[in-house]
C-alpha positions as CSV (number, residue, x, y, z in Angstrom):
1,M,17.6,-36.1,9.9
2,Y,15.8,-32.9,9.0
3,A,16.2,-31.6,12.5
4,R,19.9,-32.6,12.6
5,L,20.6,-30.7,9.4
6,L,18.8,-27.6,10.8
7,I,20.8,-27.7,14.1
8,E,24.1,-28.0,12.1
9,S,23.0,-25.2,9.9
10,L,22.3,-22.9,12.9
11,R,25.8,-23.7,14.3
12,R,27.5,-22.4,11.1
13,G,27.7,-18.9,9.8
14,T,27.0,-17.4,13.2
15,R,28.0,-13.9,12.1
16,R,25.2,-13.5,9.5
17,K,22.7,-15.3,11.7
18,L,23.6,-12.9,14.5
19,L,22.9,-10.0,12.1
20,A,19.5,-11.4,11.3
21,V,18.6,-11.9,15.0
22,T,19.8,-8.4,15.8
23,A,17.7,-6.9,13.0
24,V,14.6,-8.7,14.1
25,A,15.3,-7.8,17.8
26,L,15.7,-4.1,17.0
27,G,12.5,-4.1,14.9
28,T,10.4,-5.9,17.5
29,L,12.0,-3.8,20.3
30,G,10.7,-0.7,18.6
31,A,7.3,-2.2,17.9
32,T,6.8,-3.5,21.4
33,A,7.9,-0.3,23.1
34,L,5.6,1.8,20.9
35,G,2.7,-0.6,21.5
36,E,3.2,-0.5,25.2
37,V,3.3,3.3,25.2
38,M,0.2,3.4,22.9
39,L,-1.8,1.3,25.4
40,A,-0.7,3.3,28.4
41,S,-0.9,6.8,26.8
42,G,-4.3,6.0,25.2
43,D,-5.8,5.3,28.7
44,R,-4.0,8.4,30.2
45,L,-5.1,10.7,27.4
46,A,-8.7,9.5,27.5
47,S,-8.8,10.2,31.2
48,E,-7.2,13.6,30.7
49,L,-9.7,14.6,28.0
50,A,-12.6,13.3,29.9
51,S,-11.7,15.5,32.9
52,Y,-12.7,18.6,30.9
53,G,-16.4,17.9,31.4
54,A,-19.2,15.4,31.6
55,N,-19.7,13.3,28.5
56,L,-23.4,12.4,29.1
57,E,-26.5,14.3,30.1
58,L,-30.1,13.5,31.1
59,V,-33.0,15.8,30.0
60,P,-36.7,15.4,30.3
61,G,-38.3,13.2,27.6
62,P,-41.3,14.0,25.5
63,G,-44.2,15.2,27.7
64,Q,-41.9,15.9,30.6
65,A,-40.9,19.3,31.9
66,T,-38.7,18.2,34.8
67,L,-37.4,15.0,36.3
68,A,-37.6,13.6,39.8
69,V,-34.4,13.6,42.0
70,A,-35.7,10.4,43.7
71,R,-35.2,8.5,40.4
72,L,-31.5,9.3,40.1
73,P,-30.3,6.3,42.2
74,L,-31.5,4.1,39.3
75,V,-28.5,5.5,37.3
76,R,-26.3,3.3,39.6
77,R,-28.3,0.2,38.7
78,I,-27.4,-0.1,35.0
79,F,-24.9,-2.7,33.6
80,W,-22.1,0.0,33.4
81,R,-22.9,1.4,36.9
82,N,-19.3,1.2,38.0
83,N,-18.3,3.4,35.0
84,I,-20.5,6.2,36.3
85,A,-17.9,8.3,38.0
86,A,-19.9,11.4,38.8
87,M,-23.3,13.0,38.4
88,A,-24.9,16.4,39.1
89,P,-28.5,17.3,38.6
90,L,-29.0,21.0,37.6
91,Y,-31.9,23.4,38.0
92,P,-30.9,26.8,36.5
93,L,-33.3,29.6,37.4
94,R,-33.1,33.4,36.9
95,L,-33.6,35.0,40.3
96,G,-33.2,38.4,41.9
97,L,-30.1,38.7,44.0
98,A,-29.8,41.5,46.5
99,V,-27.0,42.1,49.1
100,D,-28.2,41.6,52.7
101,Q,-26.2,44.1,54.7
102,R,-27.2,42.5,58.0
103,G,-26.5,38.9,56.9
104,E,-29.9,37.8,58.1
105,A,-33.5,37.8,57.0
106,G,-34.6,41.4,56.5
107,T,-34.9,44.2,53.9
108,A,-32.1,44.3,51.3
109,A,-30.1,47.5,51.1
110,A,-29.7,47.6,47.4
111,A,-31.7,46.9,44.2
112,P,-31.6,43.2,43.2
113,V,-29.4,42.0,40.4
114,I,-31.1,39.5,38.0
115,A,-28.7,36.5,37.5
116,E,-28.9,32.8,36.8
117,V,-28.7,30.7,39.9
118,V,-28.0,27.0,39.4
119,G,-29.2,24.6,41.9
120,T,-27.1,21.4,42.0
121,W,-25.3,18.9,44.2
122,F,-21.8,19.5,45.5
123,H,-20.8,16.6,47.7
124,Y,-24.2,14.8,47.9
125,P,-24.4,11.3,49.4
126,L,-26.5,9.6,46.7
127,E,-25.5,6.3,48.2
128,S,-23.9,5.4,51.5
129,D,-20.5,5.0,49.9
130,W,-20.8,7.3,46.9
131,R,-20.8,11.1,47.0
132,T,-21.1,13.2,43.9
133,G,-21.8,16.6,42.5
134,L,-20.8,19.5,40.3
135,P,-17.1,19.7,41.3
136,A,-16.7,16.1,40.0
137,T,-18.5,16.7,36.7
138,R,-16.8,20.0,36.1
139,P,-13.3,19.5,37.5
140,T,-11.9,22.5,35.7
141,L,-13.9,24.9,37.8
142,R,-11.6,26.7,40.3
143,V,-13.1,27.9,43.6
144,A,-11.6,30.2,46.1
145,G,-12.9,29.3,49.5
146,R,-15.1,26.2,49.4
147,W,-18.2,24.8,47.7
148,P,-21.6,25.1,49.5
149,R,-22.8,22.3,51.7
150,D,-25.7,20.1,50.5
151,E,-28.2,21.1,53.1
152,P,-31.9,20.8,52.4
153,A,-33.9,24.1,52.2
154,T,-36.9,23.8,54.5
155,P,-39.7,26.3,54.7
156,A,-39.4,28.9,57.5
157,G,-41.6,31.8,58.4
158,G,-44.9,30.5,57.0
159,G,-43.3,28.8,53.9
160,E,-42.5,32.0,52.0
161,V,-39.0,32.3,53.4
162,L,-36.7,29.3,53.1
163,A,-34.1,28.4,55.6
164,P,-30.7,29.9,55.0
165,A,-28.4,28.1,52.5
166,E,-24.9,28.6,51.2
167,A,-23.8,29.8,47.7
168,A,-20.7,30.0,45.5
169,L,-20.7,33.1,43.2
170,G,-19.1,33.3,39.8
171,R,-16.2,35.8,39.7
172,R,-18.0,38.4,37.5
173,L,-21.3,38.1,39.4
174,A,-19.4,38.6,42.7
175,A,-17.9,41.8,41.3
176,R,-21.3,43.1,40.2
177,L,-22.7,42.5,43.7
178,H,-19.5,43.7,45.4
179,L,-19.5,40.6,47.5
180,G,-16.7,38.3,48.7
181,I,-16.4,35.2,50.8
182,G,-18.4,35.6,54.0
183,G,-20.9,38.0,52.4
184,H,-24.6,37.6,52.6
185,L,-27.3,38.1,50.0
186,R,-30.9,37.1,49.4
187,A,-32.3,35.3,46.4
188,S,-35.9,35.8,45.6
189,L,-38.6,34.7,43.1
190,G,-42.0,36.3,43.6
191,A,-43.0,36.0,47.2
192,R,-40.5,33.3,48.0
193,S,-36.9,34.1,49.1
194,V,-33.9,32.5,50.7
195,P,-31.0,34.0,52.5
196,L,-27.6,32.9,51.2
197,A,-24.1,33.0,52.7
198,V,-21.3,33.2,50.2
199,T,-18.7,30.4,50.8
200,G,-16.7,30.6,47.6
201,I,-15.9,32.5,44.4
202,V,-15.9,30.4,41.2
203,T,-13.6,31.1,38.3
204,S,-13.9,29.3,35.0
205,G,-13.4,31.8,32.1
206,G,-16.9,30.8,30.8
207,E,-20.5,31.3,31.6
208,E,-20.0,30.0,35.2
209,D,-18.4,33.4,36.1
210,D,-21.8,35.0,35.8
211,Q,-23.7,32.4,37.7
212,A,-24.4,31.5,41.3
213,F,-24.3,27.9,42.6
214,V,-26.5,26.9,45.5
215,P,-27.9,23.6,46.8
216,L,-30.5,22.0,44.5
217,A,-33.1,22.0,47.3
218,A,-32.9,25.7,47.7
219,V,-33.7,26.4,44.0
220,G,-36.4,23.7,43.9
221,G,-38.0,25.4,46.9
222,L,-38.0,28.8,45.3
223,A,-39.4,27.4,42.0
224,G,-42.1,25.6,43.9
225,Q,-40.8,22.2,42.6
226,P,-38.9,20.6,45.4
227,G,-37.3,17.3,44.5
228,R,-37.2,18.1,40.8
229,F,-34.4,19.1,38.3
230,L,-34.2,20.2,34.7
231,R,-31.2,18.2,33.5
232,A,-28.3,16.2,34.9
233,E,-24.7,16.0,33.9
234,I,-23.0,12.6,34.0
235,F,-19.3,11.8,33.8
236,A,-18.8,8.1,32.7
237,Q,-15.6,6.3,32.0
238,T,-16.1,5.2,28.4
239,N,-14.2,4.0,25.3
240,P,-13.6,6.6,22.6
241,E,-16.4,6.7,20.0
242,S,-17.0,8.8,16.9
243,R,-20.2,10.6,16.3
244,N,-21.4,8.1,13.6
245,V,-23.2,5.6,15.7
246,R,-25.7,3.1,14.2
247,D,-29.2,2.8,15.6
248,P,-29.3,-0.2,17.9
249,R,-32.5,-1.4,16.2
250,S,-30.6,-1.9,13.0
251,M,-27.9,-4.0,14.5
252,T,-27.7,-7.8,14.3
253,P,-28.0,-9.7,17.6
254,R,-24.2,-10.3,17.6
255,E,-23.5,-6.6,16.8
256,Y,-25.9,-5.5,19.5
257,E,-24.4,-7.7,22.1
258,T,-20.9,-6.4,21.3
259,W,-22.0,-2.8,21.3
260,Y,-24.1,-3.2,24.5
261,C,-21.3,-4.9,26.4
262,T,-18.7,-2.3,25.4
263,A,-18.5,1.0,27.4
264,Y,-19.2,3.3,24.5
265,P,-20.9,6.6,25.4
266,S,-23.8,5.7,23.2
267,S,-24.3,2.3,24.9
268,V,-24.1,3.8,28.3
269,A,-26.7,6.5,27.2
270,F,-29.0,3.7,25.9
271,Q,-28.9,1.9,29.2
272,L,-29.6,5.2,31.1
273,H,-32.7,5.6,29.0
274,Q,-33.7,2.1,29.8
275,A,-33.3,2.8,33.5
276,L,-35.2,6.2,33.3
277,P,-37.6,5.9,30.4
278,E,-39.1,9.3,31.2
279,A,-35.7,10.9,30.5
280,E,-33.7,11.3,27.3
281,A,-30.0,10.4,27.6
282,R,-27.7,12.3,25.3
283,V,-24.0,12.0,24.5
284,V,-22.0,15.2,24.7
285,Y,-19.9,14.8,21.6
286,G,-17.8,17.8,22.3
287,V,-15.8,15.7,24.7
288,T,-16.2,12.2,23.2
289,A,-15.5,13.1,19.6
290,A,-12.4,15.1,20.6
291,T,-11.2,12.1,22.6
292,A,-11.7,9.7,19.7
293,A,-10.0,12.0,17.2
294,V,-6.9,12.7,19.3
295,L,-6.6,9.0,20.3
296,G,-7.0,8.0,16.6
297,K,-4.2,10.3,15.5
298,L,-1.9,9.3,18.4
299,R,-2.4,5.6,17.6
300,G,-1.8,6.3,13.9
301,V,1.5,8.0,14.5
302,L,2.7,5.2,16.9
303,L,1.6,2.5,14.5
304,A,3.4,4.2,11.6
305,L,6.6,4.3,13.7
306,A,6.2,0.6,14.6
307,V,5.8,-0.3,10.9
308,V,8.9,1.7,10.0
309,A,10.9,-0.2,12.7
310,L,9.6,-3.6,11.3
311,V,10.4,-2.6,7.7
312,G,13.9,-1.8,8.8
313,A,14.1,-5.2,10.5
314,A,12.8,-6.9,7.3
315,V,15.5,-5.2,5.2
316,G,18.2,-6.4,7.6
317,V,16.9,-10.0,7.5
318,T,16.6,-9.9,3.7
319,A,20.2,-8.9,3.4
320,A,21.4,-11.5,5.9
321,M,19.4,-14.4,4.3
322,T,20.5,-13.4,0.8
323,A,24.1,-13.6,1.8
324,T,23.5,-16.9,3.6
325,V,21.7,-18.5,0.6
326,L,24.4,-17.3,-1.8
327,E,27.1,-18.7,0.5
328,R,25.4,-22.1,0.6
329,R,24.4,-22.5,-3.0
330,L,26.5,-25.7,-3.3
331,E,24.8,-27.3,-0.3
332,A,21.4,-26.4,-1.7
333,G,22.3,-27.7,-5.1
334,L,23.5,-31.0,-3.7
335,M,20.3,-31.4,-1.7
336,V,18.2,-30.9,-4.8
337,A,20.5,-33.1,-7.0
338,I,20.2,-36.1,-4.7
339,G,16.4,-36.0,-4.8
340,A,15.2,-33.4,-2.2
341,A,12.1,-31.5,-3.4
342,R,12.7,-27.9,-4.0
343,R,9.9,-26.9,-1.7
344,R,11.5,-28.9,1.1
345,V,14.8,-27.1,0.5
346,V,13.0,-23.8,0.5
347,L,11.1,-24.8,3.7
348,F,14.4,-25.8,5.3
349,F,15.8,-22.3,4.8
350,L,12.6,-20.6,5.8
351,L,12.4,-22.7,9.0
352,E,15.9,-21.6,9.9
353,A,14.8,-18.0,9.3
354,A,11.7,-18.6,11.5
355,L,13.8,-19.8,14.4
356,L,16.1,-16.8,14.1
357,G,13.1,-14.5,13.9
358,G,11.5,-16.1,16.9
359,L,14.7,-15.7,18.9
360,G,15.0,-12.1,17.8
361,G,11.4,-11.4,18.7
362,L,11.8,-12.9,22.1
363,L,14.9,-10.7,22.7
364,G,13.3,-7.6,21.2
365,G,10.0,-8.1,23.1
366,G,11.8,-8.3,26.5
367,L,13.9,-5.2,25.8
368,G,10.8,-3.5,24.4
369,L,9.0,-3.7,27.7
370,V,11.9,-1.9,29.3
371,G,12.2,0.6,26.5
372,G,8.4,1.3,26.6
373,R,8.6,2.2,30.3
374,L,11.6,4.5,29.7
375,L,10.0,6.1,26.6
376,G,6.7,6.7,28.3
377,A,8.2,8.2,31.4
378,G,10.8,10.3,29.6
379,A,9.1,11.5,26.5
380,L,5.3,11.5,27.3
381,G,5.3,11.7,31.1
382,V,3.1,8.5,31.2
383,Q,3.6,5.8,33.8
384,V,3.7,2.7,31.6
385,P,2.7,-0.5,33.4
386,W,4.3,-3.8,32.5
387,K,2.6,-5.6,29.7
388,P,4.1,-9.1,29.5
389,V,1.3,-10.2,27.2
390,L,3.1,-8.3,24.4
391,V,6.1,-10.7,24.5
392,P,4.4,-13.6,22.7
393,F,3.1,-11.1,20.1
394,A,6.7,-9.8,19.7
395,V,7.9,-13.4,19.1
396,L,5.1,-14.1,16.6
397,L,5.9,-10.7,14.9
398,G,9.6,-11.5,14.7
399,L,8.8,-14.9,13.2
400,I,6.5,-13.5,10.6
401,V,8.9,-10.7,9.6
402,A,11.8,-13.1,9.3
403,V,9.9,-15.6,7.1
404,L,8.4,-12.9,4.8
405,A,11.7,-11.2,4.4
406,S,13.5,-14.5,3.7
407,A,11.0,-15.9,1.2
408,P,11.9,-13.8,-1.8
409,P,15.8,-14.3,-1.8
410,V,15.4,-18.0,-0.9
411,S,12.8,-18.7,-3.6
412,R,14.8,-16.8,-6.2
413,A,18.1,-18.5,-5.4
414,L,16.6,-22.0,-5.3
415,G,14.4,-21.5,-8.3
416,R,17.0,-23.0,-10.6
417,Y,17.7,-26.5,-11.8
418,P,20.2,-28.6,-9.8
419,A,22.8,-28.5,-12.5
420,A,22.6,-24.8,-12.8
421,L,22.9,-24.4,-9.0
422,L,26.0,-26.7,-8.9
423,K,27.6,-25.0,-11.9
424,R,27.2,-21.6,-10.3
425,A,28.3,-22.8,-6.9
426,T,31.5,-24.4,-8.3
427,A,32.3,-21.7,-10.9
């Protein structure tokens, strides 16, 4: 009987019910579209911000001066190993650089220039299917020509002169040396020296313009520490995280499990320290904090817009239900007069509103998926993937909005005695 009354009620007054469904559909359409864009743009923006530099670094721990290159493969053994996108060990060393006019071992023709030479990887095969190096951890560096090859520097000529290697010079350093691509120079430290062939000119706008970049083995050989490095840059795909991170030792077991199994920069750094206890893993907050702040603001703006859309929908539903209840006062009064409990009458109208809200949410959710793709591509330049999982949430959201918006007018209109309802309805 109750279901029959509900079906008959839905068949009547279609104009006002269509208004309520439309209001909910428009509200959930906006919320779904913005939610879809928020999910897609958050991933895109996090990726774009992360491309400005590595977000983690390894440095020697207490009692350590350098770290062993042979230990670096352990970085790819941690729980979040697939999130480690790039890595580059660094060995910066101030060396004397002199132009070699003949391009071969011999006496330099000019006084040496003291500059910082950074030994690193460029396209190093750390694993059979994984190559990494500085160009991947610092993708903003621009190089004219090409990066040096990762060739080991082996002793030659009695061990004091190393085998020739390649180098990329910073823009300002190249200008000081009056060298371009194809030029030759010699890097020396004490009795050791290595001939270098210039393969590229690096431009960054920062300190890299005054540096030279050579294979790690070449600098390690000059320093007398082959197979060692001073620090390593690591680029990991992580979730945004603020600087205020709790000490894992103060977490409950449940909190620790959630934190450890989430790709936060701090949790990845913690696992790196577990893999290499002789090293200290640090989070580079200049990148991670900026990512978290920008994503937080973006999500706040999109959430505010979604709330505004839902409030507009609630106003439309309230107006439609108020008119519906006023129009059906006689029916409500008769139901109460013949013995129906007021709460059952109120529930009857709220159930009707819930069905209208669910229908509007389904319609708005489906249109919102299309609207989100159009909004992302047109306004933000983001390729928004389909998120069908948002449709059930849109239906639930429409149902909640419709019920909450209908409750005040229905309760207020039916909060009278049956005689008062009938008198006002027949007046």
